[in-house]
Structure formats: structure tokens, C-alpha cells
N, CA, C and O atoms as CSV, one atom per row, in Angstrom:
chain,resi,resn,atom,element,x,y,z
A,1,MET,N,N,19.310,-15.683,-3.954
A,1,MET,CA,C,17.999,-15.156,-3.602
A,1,MET,C,C,18.160,-13.787,-2.930
A,1,MET,O,O,19.072,-13.583,-2.129
A,2,HIS,N,N,17.283,-12.876,-3.261
A,2,HIS,CA,C,17.338,-11.517,-2.718
A,2,HIS,C,C,16.914,-11.542,-1.261
A,2,HIS,O,O,15.827,-12.013,-0.926
A,3,ARG,N,N,17.769,-11.038,-0.411
A,3,ARG,CA,C,17.475,-11.004,1.017
A,3,ARG,C,C,16.910,-9.636,1.372
A,3,ARG,O,O,17.548,-8.609,1.146
A,4,VAL,N,N,15.711,-9.637,1.928
A,4,VAL,CA,C,15.051,-8.396,2.304
A,4,VAL,C,C,15.523,-8.034,3.710
A,4,VAL,O,O,15.499,-8.867,4.616
A,5,ASN,N,N,15.951,-6.785,3.883
A,5,ASN,CA,C,16.439,-6.409,5.196
A,5,ASN,C,C,15.289,-6.087,6.151
A,5,ASN,O,O,14.151,-5.872,5.736
A,6,ARG,N,N,15.612,-6.062,7.401
A,6,ARG,CA,C,14.612,-5.875,8.454
A,6,ARG,C,C,13.858,-4.551,8.301
A,6,ARG,O,O,12.655,-4.480,8.552
A,7,GLU,N,N,14.569,-3.519,7.892
A,7,GLU,CA,C,13.955,-2.202,7.716
A,7,GLU,C,C,12.832,-2.269,6.672
A,7,GLU,O,O,11.754,-1.709,6.872
A,8,GLU,N,N,13.097,-2.956,5.563
A,8,GLU,CA,C,12.078,-3.100,4.520
A,8,GLU,C,C,10.875,-3.878,5.019
A,8,GLU,O,O,9.732,-3.509,4.751
A,9,VAL,N,N,11.134,-4.948,5.742
A,9,VAL,CA,C,10.042,-5.779,6.253
A,9,VAL,C,C,9.167,-4.982,7.208
A,9,VAL,O,O,7.940,-5.030,7.120
A,10,GLU,N,N,9.792,-4.256,8.113
A,10,GLU,CA,C,9.026,-3.452,9.071
A,10,GLU,C,C,8.215,-2.365,8.358
A,10,GLU,O,O,7.055,-2.129,8.696
A,11,LEU,N,N,8.821,-1.716,7.386
A,11,LEU,CA,C,8.118,-0.671,6.646
A,11,LEU,C,C,6.947,-1.264,5.870
A,11,LEU,O,O,5.856,-0.695,5.865
A,12,GLU,N,N,7.162,-2.393,5.219
A,12,GLU,CA,C,6.080,-3.017,4.452
A,12,GLU,C,C,4.933,-3.429,5.369
A,12,GLU,O,O,3.767,-3.201,5.046
A,13,LYS,N,N,5.257,-4.030,6.505
A,13,LYS,CA,C,4.205,-4.412,7.455
A,13,LYS,C,C,3.429,-3.185,7.923
A,13,LYS,O,O,2.203,-3.221,8.026
A,14,SER,N,N,4.141,-2.112,8.203
A,14,SER,CA,C,3.490,-0.889,8.674
A,14,SER,C,C,2.594,-0.283,7.609
A,14,SER,O,O,1.485,0.161,7.906
A,15,VAL,N,N,3.064,-0.263,6.376
A,15,VAL,CA,C,2.263,0.307,5.282
A,15,VAL,C,C,1.010,-0.527,5.062
A,15,VAL,O,O,-0.085,0.017,4.918
A,16,ARG,N,N,1.168,-1.842,5.034
A,16,ARG,CA,C,0.005,-2.713,4.845
A,16,ARG,C,C,-1.011,-2.540,5.979
A,16,ARG,O,O,-2.218,-2.473,5.742
A,17,ARG,N,N,-0.510,-2.470,7.196
A,17,ARG,CA,C,-1.394,-2.303,8.353
A,17,ARG,C,C,-2.141,-0.967,8.276
A,17,ARG,O,O,-3.338,-0.906,8.556
A,18,LEU,N,N,-1.439,0.087,7.901
A,18,LEU,CA,C,-2.073,1.399,7.778
A,18,LEU,C,C,-3.145,1.380,6.695
A,18,LEU,O,O,-4.238,1.911,6.890
A,19,MET,N,N,-2.837,0.777,5.568
A,19,MET,CA,C,-3.805,0.741,4.479
A,19,MET,C,C,-5.031,-0.093,4.862
A,19,MET,O,O,-6.151,0.243,4.478
A,20,GLU,N,N,-4.827,-1.169,5.610
A,20,GLU,CA,C,-5.960,-1.961,6.083
A,20,GLU,C,C,-6.809,-1.154,7.056
A,20,GLU,O,O,-8.036,-1.249,7.058
A,21,LYS,N,N,-6.140,-0.362,7.880
A,21,LYS,CA,C,-6.845,0.464,8.849
A,21,LYS,C,C,-7.801,1.434,8.159
A,21,LYS,O,O,-8.885,1.717,8.668
A,22,PHE,N,N,-7.395,1.932,7.014
A,22,PHE,CA,C,-8.214,2.878,6.265
A,22,PHE,C,C,-8.929,2.207,5.094
A,22,PHE,O,O,-9.448,2.891,4.212
A,23,HIS,N,N,-8.961,0.889,5.079
A,23,HIS,CA,C,-9.655,0.117,4.046
A,23,HIS,C,C,-9.199,0.490,2.642
A,23,HIS,O,O,-9.996,0.495,1.704
A,24,LEU,N,N,-7.922,0.801,2.504
A,24,LEU,CA,C,-7.287,1.094,1.218
A,24,LEU,C,C,-7.860,2.311,0.505
A,24,LEU,O,O,-7.534,2.542,-0.659
A,25,ARG,N,N,-8.698,3.090,1.165
A,25,ARG,CA,C,-9.366,4.198,0.480
A,25,ARG,C,C,-8.710,5.551,0.712
A,25,ARG,O,O,-8.596,6.354,-0.214
A,26,ALA,N,N,-8.287,5.804,1.919
A,26,ALA,CA,C,-7.851,7.149,2.274
A,26,ALA,C,C,-6.455,7.498,1.768
A,26,ALA,O,O,-6.157,8.666,1.517
A,27,VAL,N,N,-5.604,6.495,1.617
A,27,VAL,CA,C,-4.224,6.780,1.237
A,27,VAL,C,C,-3.757,5.827,0.145
A,27,VAL,O,O,-4.199,4.682,0.062
A,28,THR,N,N,-2.864,6.325,-0.680
A,28,THR,CA,C,-2.244,5.475,-1.692
A,28,THR,C,C,-1.070,4.738,-1.054
A,28,THR,O,O,-0.643,5.070,0.052
A,29,VAL,N,N,-0.565,3.758,-1.747
A,29,VAL,CA,C,0.607,3.025,-1.258
A,29,VAL,C,C,1.781,3.978,-1.098
A,29,VAL,O,O,2.507,3.923,-0.105
A,30,GLU,N,N,1.957,4.840,-2.070
A,30,GLU,CA,C,3.075,5.777,-2.026
A,30,GLU,C,C,2.967,6.730,-0.834
A,30,GLU,O,O,3.941,6.942,-0.112
A,31,LEU,N,N,1.788,7.297,-0.635
A,31,LEU,CA,C,1.606,8.224,0.477
A,31,LEU,C,C,1.765,7.513,1.818
A,31,LEU,O,O,2.384,8.050,2.737
A,32,ALA,N,N,1.214,6.316,1.931
A,32,ALA,CA,C,1.359,5.546,3.176
A,32,ALA,C,C,2.829,5.273,3.465
A,32,ALA,O,O,3.264,5.345,4.614
A,33,THR,N,N,3.588,4.960,2.426
A,33,THR,CA,C,5.013,4.683,2.603
A,33,THR,C,C,5.759,5.927,3.055
A,33,THR,O,O,6.573,5.868,3.977
A,34,VAL,N,N,5.482,7.052,2.408
A,34,VAL,CA,C,6.143,8.307,2.787
A,34,VAL,C,C,5.810,8.676,4.233
A,34,VAL,O,O,6.693,9.055,5.002
A,35,LEU,N,N,4.542,8.565,4.595
A,35,LEU,CA,C,4.143,8.930,5.959
A,35,LEU,C,C,4.739,7.987,6.997
A,35,LEU,O,O,5.155,8.427,8.069
A,36,MET,N,N,4.782,6.720,6.694
A,36,MET,CA,C,5.373,5.773,7.639
A,36,MET,C,C,6.863,6.041,7.823
A,36,MET,O,O,7.384,5.918,8.931
A,37,ARG,N,N,7.543,6.402,6.752
A,37,ARG,CA,C,8.960,6.759,6.875
A,37,ARG,C,C,9.111,8.035,7.695
A,37,ARG,O,O,9.983,8.124,8.560
A,38,ARG,N,N,8.259,9.021,7.420
A,38,ARG,CA,C,8.344,10.302,8.110
A,38,ARG,C,C,8.120,10.157,9.614
A,38,ARG,O,O,8.771,10.831,10.413
A,39,PHE,N,N,7.198,9.278,9.992
A,39,PHE,CA,C,6.841,9.114,11.405
A,39,PHE,C,C,7.384,7.824,12.003
A,39,PHE,O,O,6.841,7.328,12.990
A,40,ALA,N,N,8.437,7.277,11.427
A,40,ALA,CA,C,9.157,6.117,11.970
A,40,ALA,C,C,8.233,4.938,12.279
A,40,ALA,O,O,8.325,4.329,13.345
A,41,ASN,N,N,7.341,4.625,11.336
A,41,ASN,CA,C,6.418,3.488,11.441
A,41,ASN,C,C,5.477,3.572,12.642
A,41,ASN,O,O,5.012,2.544,13.135
A,42,ASN,N,N,5.197,4.775,13.112
A,42,ASN,CA,C,4.301,4.965,14.252
A,42,ASN,C,C,2.869,5.133,13.732
A,42,ASN,O,O,2.492,6.193,13.233
A,43,HIS,N,N,2.082,4.059,13.863
A,43,HIS,CA,C,0.719,4.059,13.316
A,43,HIS,C,C,-0.172,5.128,13.943
A,43,HIS,O,O,-0.977,5.759,13.258
A,44,ASP,N,N,-0.020,5.323,15.241
A,44,ASP,CA,C,-0.856,6.316,15.913
A,44,ASP,C,C,-0.618,7.717,15.359
A,44,ASP,O,O,-1.567,8.450,15.079
A,45,LEU,N,N,0.652,8.084,15.205
A,45,LEU,CA,C,0.951,9.415,14.671
A,45,LEU,C,C,0.477,9.571,13.234
A,45,LEU,O,O,-0.088,10.602,12.871
A,46,VAL,N,N,0.705,8.553,12.419
A,46,VAL,CA,C,0.289,8.632,11.020
A,46,VAL,C,C,-1.226,8.708,10.919
A,46,VAL,O,O,-1.758,9.480,10.122
A,47,THR,N,N,-1.925,7.911,11.722
A,47,THR,CA,C,-3.387,7.930,11.709
A,47,THR,C,C,-3.912,9.311,12.101
A,47,THR,O,O,-4.806,9.852,11.450
A,48,ARG,N,N,-3.355,9.870,13.159
A,48,ARG,CA,C,-3.769,11.219,13.577
A,48,ARG,C,C,-3.478,12.243,12.489
A,48,ARG,O,O,-4.298,13.116,12.206
A,49,TYR,N,N,-2.309,12.127,11.887
A,49,TYR,CA,C,-1.928,13.059,10.819
A,49,TYR,C,C,-2.924,12.981,9.668
A,49,TYR,O,O,-3.375,14.008,9.161
A,50,ILE,N,N,-3.263,11.769,9.260
A,50,ILE,CA,C,-4.205,11.593,8.145
A,50,ILE,C,C,-5.563,12.171,8.499
A,50,ILE,O,O,-6.179,12.847,7.674
A,51,ILE,N,N,-6.034,11.921,9.690
A,51,ILE,CA,C,-7.353,12.418,10.104
A,51,ILE,C,C,-7.349,13.942,10.211
A,51,ILE,O,O,-8.280,14.601,9.747
A,52,LEU,N,N,-6.312,14.497,10.818
A,52,LEU,CA,C,-6.267,15.950,11.016
A,52,LEU,C,C,-6.029,16.722,9.720
A,52,LEU,O,O,-6.548,17.825,9.548
A,53,PHE,N,N,-5.256,16.152,8.823
A,53,PHE,CA,C,-4.884,16.873,7.609
A,53,PHE,C,C,-5.431,16.213,6.357
A,53,PHE,O,O,-4.828,16.316,5.289
A,54,LYS,N,N,-6.561,15.539,6.472
A,54,LYS,CA,C,-7.089,14.773,5.335
A,54,LYS,C,C,-7.329,15.638,4.095
A,54,LYS,O,O,-7.152,15.164,2.973
A,55,ASP,N,N,-7.724,16.881,4.278
A,55,ASP,CA,C,-7.959,17.751,3.124
A,55,ASP,C,C,-6.655,18.160,2.442
A,55,ASP,O,O,-6.631,18.428,1.241
A,56,GLN,N,N,-5.584,18.204,3.211
A,56,GLN,CA,C,-4.314,18.676,2.672
A,56,GLN,C,C,-3.459,17.557,2.079
A,56,GLN,O,O,-2.515,17.838,1.340
A,57,ILE,N,N,-3.767,16.299,2.385
A,57,ILE,CA,C,-2.892,15.219,1.923
A,57,ILE,C,C,-3.443,14.460,0.728
A,57,ILE,O,O,-2.920,13.406,0.367
A,58,GLN,N,N,-4.481,14.981,0.117
A,58,GLN,CA,C,-5.055,14.283,-1.031
A,58,GLN,C,C,-4.030,14.107,-2.142
A,58,GLN,O,O,-3.988,13.063,-2.793
A,59,ALA,N,N,-3.235,15.085,-2.353
A,59,ALA,CA,C,-2.188,14.990,-3.370
A,59,ALA,C,C,-0.838,15.060,-2.670
A,59,ALA,O,O,-0.606,15.892,-1.793
A,60,MET,N,N,0.039,14.163,-3.086
A,60,MET,CA,C,1.374,14.175,-2.496
A,60,MET,C,C,2.120,15.424,-2.956
A,60,MET,O,O,2.041,15.826,-4.117
A,61,GLU,N,N,2.832,16.014,-2.032
A,61,GLU,CA,C,3.638,17.174,-2.375
A,61,GLU,C,C,4.884,16.719,-3.117
A,61,GLU,O,O,5.285,15.559,-3.022
A,62,GLN,N,N,5.487,17.629,-3.851
A,62,GLN,CA,C,6.669,17.288,-4.635
A,62,GLN,C,C,7.798,16.773,-3.751
A,62,GLN,O,O,8.524,15.862,-4.148
A,63,GLU,N,N,7.957,17.334,-2.575
A,63,GLU,CA,C,9.029,16.863,-1.688
A,63,GLU,C,C,8.784,15.418,-1.244
A,63,GLU,O,O,9.734,14.668,-1.018
A,64,ASP,N,N,7.508,15.027,-1.120
A,64,ASP,CA,C,7.196,13.645,-0.780
A,64,ASP,C,C,7.541,12.709,-1.927
A,64,ASP,O,O,8.066,11.616,-1.712
A,65,VAL,N,N,7.247,13.141,-3.139
A,65,VAL,CA,C,7.583,12.349,-4.322
A,65,VAL,C,C,9.098,12.199,-4.426
A,65,VAL,O,O,9.602,11.112,-4.709
A,66,ASP,N,N,9.818,13.293,-4.196
A,66,ASP,CA,C,11.283,13.248,-4.243
A,66,ASP,C,C,11.830,12.321,-3.167
A,66,ASP,O,O,12.752,11.546,-3.421
A,67,ALA,N,N,11.264,12.400,-1.965
A,67,ALA,CA,C,11.710,11.534,-0.875
A,67,ALA,C,C,11.505,10.068,-1.235
A,67,ALA,O,O,12.360,9.226,-0.961
A,68,LEU,N,N,10.387,9.779,-1.839
A,68,LEU,CA,C,10.097,8.401,-2.245
A,68,LEU,C,C,11.049,7.942,-3.345
A,68,LEU,O,O,11.550,6.818,-3.306
A,69,ASN,N,N,11.295,8.800,-4.316
A,69,ASN,CA,C,12.181,8.443,-5.430
A,69,ASN,C,C,13.631,8.255,-4.993
A,69,ASN,O,O,14.379,7.514,-5.631
A,70,ASN,N,N,14.029,8.915,-3.918
A,70,ASN,CA,C,15.407,8.828,-3.444
A,70,ASN,C,C,15.597,7.777,-2.354
A,70,ASN,O,O,16.676,7.684,-1.768
A,71,ASP,N,N,14.580,6.998,-2.082
A,71,ASP,CA,C,14.637,6.016,-1.002
A,71,ASP,C,C,14.432,4.608,-1.571
A,71,ASP,O,O,13.295,4.200,-1.803
A,72,PRO,N,N,15.518,3.864,-1.797
A,72,PRO,CA,C,15.372,2.536,-2.403
A,72,PRO,C,C,14.562,1.560,-1.548
A,72,PRO,O,O,13.863,0.705,-2.092
A,73,VAL,N,N,14.643,1.671,-0.238
A,73,VAL,CA,C,13.851,0.797,0.634
A,73,VAL,C,C,12.368,1.066,0.409
A,73,VAL,O,O,11.580,0.134,0.251
A,74,ALA,N,N,11.996,2.324,0.395
A,74,ALA,CA,C,10.592,2.689,0.186
A,74,ALA,C,C,10.126,2.266,-1.206
A,74,ALA,O,O,9.000,1.792,-1.362
A,75,GLN,N,N,10.970,2.429,-2.208
A,75,GLN,CA,C,10.604,2.012,-3.567
A,75,GLN,C,C,10.347,0.512,-3.637
A,75,GLN,O,O,9.399,0.071,-4.285
A,76,ASN,N,N,11.190,-0.269,-2.970
A,76,ASN,CA,C,10.998,-1.724,-2.950
A,76,ASN,C,C,9.681,-2.103,-2.280
A,76,ASN,O,O,8.973,-2.996,-2.746
A,77,VAL,N,N,9.362,-1.423,-1.192
A,77,VAL,CA,C,8.112,-1.700,-0.478
A,77,VAL,C,C,6.912,-1.368,-1.366
A,77,VAL,O,O,5.978,-2.163,-1.469
A,78,VAL,N,N,6.934,-0.217,-1.995
A,78,VAL,CA,C,5.831,0.183,-2.880
A,78,VAL,C,C,5.677,-0.831,-4.011
A,78,VAL,O,O,4.562,-1.240,-4.333
A,79,ARG,N,N,6.779,-1.230,-4.603
A,79,ARG,CA,C,6.744,-2.189,-5.714
A,79,ARG,C,C,6.149,-3.527,-5.256
A,79,ARG,O,O,5.304,-4.096,-5.945
A,80,ARG,N,N,6.589,-4.028,-4.094
A,80,ARG,CA,C,6.072,-5.309,-3.604
A,80,ARG,C,C,4.586,-5.247,-3.286
A,80,ARG,O,O,3.844,-6.178,-3.597
A,81,ILE,N,N,4.147,-4.154,-2.669
A,81,ILE,CA,C,2.726,-4.024,-2.332
A,81,ILE,C,C,1.897,-3.899,-3.602
A,81,ILE,O,O,0.845,-4.528,-3.718
A,82,ARG,N,N,2.354,-3.103,-4.548
A,82,ARG,CA,C,1.632,-2.970,-5.828
A,82,ARG,C,C,1.530,-4.324,-6.546
A,82,ARG,O,O,0.474,-4.669,-7.077
A,83,ASN,N,N,2.625,-5.084,-6.560
A,83,ASN,CA,C,2.605,-6.403,-7.197
A,83,ASN,C,C,1.634,-7.333,-6.485
A,83,ASN,O,O,0.909,-8.090,-7.130
A,84,GLY,N,N,1.617,-7.278,-5.165
A,84,GLY,CA,C,0.684,-8.100,-4.396
A,84,GLY,C,C,-0.759,-7.735,-4.685
A,84,GLY,O,O,-1.611,-8.614,-4.816
A,85,GLN,N,N,-1.037,-6.442,-4.785
A,85,GLN,CA,C,-2.393,-6.001,-5.106
A,85,GLN,C,C,-2.794,-6.462,-6.500
A,85,GLN,O,O,-3.934,-6.871,-6.719
A,86,GLN,N,N,-1.860,-6.395,-7.439
A,86,GLN,CA,C,-2.146,-6.831,-8.809
A,86,GLN,C,C,-2.433,-8.327,-8.844
A,86,GLN,O,O,-3.346,-8.768,-9.543
A,87,GLN,N,N,-1.665,-9.105,-8.099
A,87,GLN,CA,C,-1.881,-10.548,-8.061
A,87,GLN,C,C,-3.244,-10.876,-7.443
A,87,GLN,O,O,-3.937,-11.780,-7.910
A,88,GLN,N,N,-3.626,-10.144,-6.397
A,88,GLN,CA,C,-4.943,-10.360,-5.785
A,88,GLN,C,C,-6.050,-10.024,-6.773
A,88,GLN,O,O,-7.033,-10.758,-6.876
A,89,ASN,N,N,-5.901,-8.933,-7.492
A,89,ASN,CA,C,-6.909,-8.555,-8.489
A,89,ASN,C,C,-7.015,-9.600,-9.589
A,89,ASN,O,O,-8.115,-9.954,-10.013
A,90,ASP,N,N,-5.871,-10.092,-10.052
A,90,ASP,CA,C,-5.873,-11.128,-11.085
A,90,ASP,C,C,-6.555,-12.396,-10.578
A,90,ASP,O,O,-7.342,-13.013,-11.295
A,91,ALA,N,N,-6.253,-12.779,-9.347
A,91,ALA,CA,C,-6.864,-13.988,-8.775
A,91,ALA,C,C,-8.374,-13.818,-8.640
A,91,ALA,O,O,-9.130,-14.753,-8.901
A,92,ARG,N,N,-8.816,-12.632,-8.233
A,92,ARG,CA,C,-10.264,-12.375,-8.122
A,92,ARG,C,C,-10.943,-12.461,-9.482
A,92,ARG,O,O,-12.026,-13.033,-9.611
A,93,ARG,N,N,-10.295,-11.885,-10.502
A,93,ARG,CA,C,-10.862,-11.935,-11.849
A,93,ARG,C,C,-10.975,-13.371,-12.341
A,93,ARG,O,O,-11.977,-13.753,-12.945
A,94,MET,N,N,-9.941,-14.161,-12.076
A,94,MET,CA,C,-9.973,-15.560,-12.495
A,94,MET,C,C,-11.066,-16.319,-11.751
A,94,MET,O,O,-11.784,-17.128,-12.338
A,95,GLN,N,N,-11.186,-16.048,-10.449
A,95,GLN,CA,C,-12.202,-16.713,-9.645
A,95,GLN,C,C,-13.600,-16.323,-10.119
A,95,GLN,O,O,-14.477,-17.178,-10.242
A,96,ASN,N,N,-13.806,-15.049,-10.382
A,96,ASN,CA,C,-15.103,-14.594,-10.881
A,96,ASN,C,C,-15.400,-15.187,-12.253
A,96,ASN,O,O,-16.544,-15.534,-12.546
A,97,GLY,N,N,-14.386,-15.303,-13.085
A,97,GLY,CA,C,-14.561,-15.908,-14.395
A,97,GLY,C,C,-14.934,-17.378,-14.280
A,97,GLY,O,O,-15.784,-17.862,-15.028
A,98,ASN,N,N,-14.311,-18.091,-13.355
A,98,ASN,CA,C,-14.625,-19.502,-13.146
A,98,ASN,C,C,-16.033,-19.679,-12.602
A,98,ASN,O,O,-16.722,-20.628,-12.973
A,99,GLN,N,N,-16.469,-18.781,-11.730
A,99,GLN,CA,C,-17.829,-18.861,-11.197
A,99,GLN,C,C,-18.846,-18.617,-12.298
A,99,GLN,O,O,-19.896,-19.260,-12.329
A,100,GLY,N,N,-18.544,-17.693,-13.202
A,100,GLY,CA,C,-19.438,-17.426,-14.318
A,100,GLY,C,C,-19.548,-18.635,-15.230
A,100,GLY,O,O,-20.630,-18.939,-15.734
A,101,GLN,N,N,-18.436,-19.326,-15.444
A,101,GLN,CA,C,-18.460,-20.528,-16.271
A,101,GLN,C,C,-19.282,-21.622,-15.600
A,101,GLN,O,O,-20.035,-22.326,-16.273
A,102,ARG,N,N,-19.148,-21.776,-14.280
A,102,ARG,CA,C,-19.915,-22.779,-13.550
A,102,ARG,C,C,-21.409,-22.486,-13.638
A,102,ARG,O,O,-22.221,-23.393,-13.821
A,103,ASN,N,N,-21.763,-21.204,-13.506
A,103,ASN,CA,C,-23.175,-20.826,-13.594
A,103,ASN,C,C,-23.738,-21.144,-14.974
A,103,ASN,O,O,-24.881,-21.587,-15.084
A,104,ASN,N,N,-22.957,-20.927,-16.022
A,104,ASN,CA,C,-23.394,-21.259,-17.384
A,104,ASN,C,C,-23.570,-22.750,-17.557
A,104,ASN,O,O,-24.499,-23.191,-18.235
A,105,ILE,N,N,-22.694,-23.533,-16.957
A,105,ILE,CA,C,-22.777,-24.993,-17.063
A,105,ILE,C,C,-24.001,-25.507,-16.333
A,105,ILE,O,O,-24.685,-26.401,-16.831
A,106,GLU,N,N,-24.292,-24.955,-15.153
A,106,GLU,CA,C,-25.425,-25.397,-14.359
A,106,GLU,C,C,-26.745,-25.062,-15.018
A,106,GLU,O,O,-27.736,-25.763,-14.810
A,107,GLU,N,N,-26.775,-24.014,-15.799
A,107,GLU,CA,C,-28.028,-23.607,-16.453
A,107,GLU,C,C,-28.302,-24.528,-17.557
A,107,GLU,O,O,-29.308,-24.379,-18.251
């Protein structure tokens, strides 16, 4: 079984917490991961950075993309969060589909 190291767990928790703080709208998973790495998982600094530079961070800079591509821990975190989001979306679709079937049966 693949053992996830403490650094990955802390980074993933920080990224998820940051994205929840912004209701998943202001930052992408990739940008949240890069910023959390840059600011050593410090939510206060990242939050201030996002608020102060919101116009400038809409698109990730090439150096941020390179940093993400060269960081296997960050790549694993992004992959796990993306997979989790996909599973949640699939579960919602299935649940909505089941509710639609129930409504048809009740009618």
C-alpha cells in the first residue's frame, strides 16, 4: 500500500482548507497548491496574498506551472484533490438521477 508522507498530508489539508475558505471559486487546485507551498502552508499569508493580488493571480505564471510540475508532492496532492472532486460530482449526478427516477415513479 502506498504510504503518504506527512508533508503531503499537511499540504493536502492546507489546500482543501484554503479552497473551502474561498468556496472553491477564487483559486484552482493547482494555484492553491503552489501558493501553499510558497507560503509554507500559512493560511493567513496565502489569504492576504489572494485578496491583495486577486487581479494578478487569475492566471498562473509560467514559473508557478514549472514549480508545480517539478514537485512530486504537489502533483500527488493536486491529483488526489481532483480525483476527490470528480468522485463527489459523480455521486451528486447519481443521486440527482435517482431522485429524478423516484419523482417519475411517484407521478
